[in-house]
C-alpha positions in Angstrom: 7.2 -4.6 -3.6 9.9 -4.3 -0.9 12.2 -1.3 -0.9 15.8 -1.2 0.1 16.7 0.8 3.3 18.1 4.1 2.2 17.6 7.8 2.8 14.0 8.7 2.1 13.6 10.9 -1.0 9.9 11.4 -1.1 7.0 11.5 1.4 6.1 8.0 0.3 9.7 6.8 0.9 9.6 8.4 4.3 6.2 6.8 5.2 7.5 3.4 4.0 10.7 3.7 6.2 8.5 4.6 9.2 6.1 1.7 8.6 8.9 -0.7 7.8 10.4 0.0 11.3 7.3 -1.2 13.1 8.1 -4.3 15.1 6.1 -7.5 15.1 4.5 -7.8 18.6 4.9 -11.6 18.7 8.5 -11.7 17.6 9.9 -8.3 18.5 13.2 -8.7 16.7 11.4 -8.7 13.4 10.0 -5.6 11.7 6.8 -6.0 9.6 9.0 -5.5 6.6 11.4 -8.4 7.7 8.2 -10.5 8.1 6.9 -9.6 4.7 3.6 -8.4 6.2 4.1 -4.8 4.9 2.8 -4.8 1.4 2.3 -1.2 0.3 2.5 2.4 1.5 0.7 5.3 -0.3 0.8 9.0 0.6 -1.7 11.6 -0.6 -0.9 15.0 1.1 -1.1 14.4 4.9 -2.8 11.0 4.5 -0.8 7.7 4.6 -2.4 4.5 3.6 -0.6 1.3 4.6 -1.5 -2.2 3.3 -0.6 -5.2 5.3 -1.2 -8.9 5.0 -1.6 -11.1 8.1 0.5 -14.2 8.4 -2.8 -16.0 8.7 -6.4 -14.8 8.8 -7.3 -14.2 12.4 -3.8 -13.4 13.5 -4.3 -11.5 16.8 -1.2 -9.4 16.2 -2.8 -7.5 13.4 -4.7 -5.2 15.8 -1.4 -4.3 17.6 0.4 -3.8 14.3 -2.3 -1.5 13.0 -2.3 0.6 16.2 1.6 0.8 16.1 1.5 1.9 12.4 -1.0 4.6 13.2 1.1 5.8 16.2 4.4 5.7 14.3 3.1 7.6 11.2 1.1 10.1 13.2 4.2 10.9 15.2 6.0 11.6 11.9 3.4 14.2 10.9 0.8 12.2 8.9 -2.6 13.7 10.0 -4.6 10.7 8.7 -3.4 7.1 8.7 -5.4 4.3 7.2 -4.3 0.7 7.6 -5.8 -1.7 5.0 -5.8 -5.5 5.8 -5.7 -7.6 2.7 -6.0 -11.4 2.6 -5.2 -12.0 -1.0 -2.8 -13.0 -2.0 -2.3 -15.0 1.1 0.9 -14.4 3.0 3.7 -16.9 2.6 7.0 -17.4 4.5 8.6 -16.8 1.1 7.9 -13.1 1.6 10.3 -13.0 4.6 13.5 -11.2 4.0 16.9 -12.8 4.4 17.6 -10.4 7.2 14.4 -11.5 8.9 15.4 -15.2 8.7 18.8 -14.3 10.1 17.3 -12.3 13.0 15.0 -15.3 13.8 17.9 -17.6 13.9 19.9 -15.2 16.2 16.9 -14.9 18.5 16.7 -18.7 18.9 13.8 -19.4 16.5 14.4 -21.7 13.6 13.4 -19.8 10.5 11.2 -21.3 7.8 13.0 -22.9 4.9 10.4 -22.0 2.2 7.1 -23.3 1.1 6.6 -27.0 1.4 6.0 -28.7 -1.9 4.3 -32.0 -1.2 4.2 -34.1 -4.3 3.9 -37.8 -4.7 2.1 -40.4 -2.6 4.3 -39.9 0.5 4.9 -36.5 1.9 8.3 -36.1 3.5 9.2 -33.8 6.3 12.6 -32.3 6.3 14.6 -31.8 9.4 14.5 -28.5 11.2 18.0 -27.1 12.1 18.5 -26.2 15.7 19.1 -22.3 15.9 21.4 -22.8 18.9 23.8 -25.6 17.9 23.0 -26.2 14.3 22.1 -29.9 14.7 19.6 -31.5 12.4 18.8 -34.1 15.1 15.5 -32.4 16.2 12.0 -33.4 16.7 8.6 -31.6 16.9 7.1 -31.6 20.4 3.9 -29.7 19.6 2.5 -28.4 16.3 1.8 -25.1 18.0 4.4 -23.1 19.9 4.2 -19.8 21.7 2.0 -18.5 18.8 0.0 -20.3 16.0 2.8 -19.4 13.5 5.3 -21.5 15.3 5.8 -25.1 16.3 7.7 -26.2 19.4 10.8 -28.4 18.7 13.5 -30.0 20.7 17.1 -30.5 19.8 18.4 -34.0 20.6 22.0 -32.8 20.4 21.9 -29.9 22.8 18.7 -30.8 24.5 17.3 -27.3 24.2 13.7 -26.6 23.2 13.1 -24.0 20.4 10.4 -22.5 18.3 10.3 -23.1 14.6 8.5 -20.6 12.4 6.3 -22.7 10.2 6.4 -22.5 6.4 3.1 -21.3 4.9 
C-alpha cells in the first residue's frame, strides 16, 4: 500500500516517509517509493522493519538499497532497522508511480507502458516513445542497457540513444 506524501502523524508514517525518500542507486532520480520497490514499513518502539521487493530476483541494487535504508532510518533515531526482502508477489512495473514514470522521462529514460499482455498466435511489440523528442520511430539496439532492467534503444528521428525501462 503506497501512502501519499504528507506531514507524518505517527512513528510509522515518519519511518515510511524516511524510507520512501531513499533513492534507487541505479536510477538516482527515482525513490524506492517511485519505483514501487517499497512495500511496507512497520514500527515497534525503536525498531523499524521495512519490506522491499526487488525489480527482479538477483538485482544487485538491493544490497545498496538495504544499506541506505538502514543508514537513513538510524539517522532518524530508529535504534534497530530490519530490511526484509520479499520475492512474492513478484515486482511489476505496474507498481511504479506516475511521478516515477514522469521522472524517468525527464531523466531521458523511456518509462514502461505497463505489463505486456501477449495473446494470440503473433505477439506484437509496441513502439517505444523517445523521451527526448517524443517520436515513435525508435528501434531496440540491445535487449540489455546500462542495467538488466533497461533495454538500449535508438531514436531514428533525433538519432539519440536512450534507455527504456522494460515492462515486467
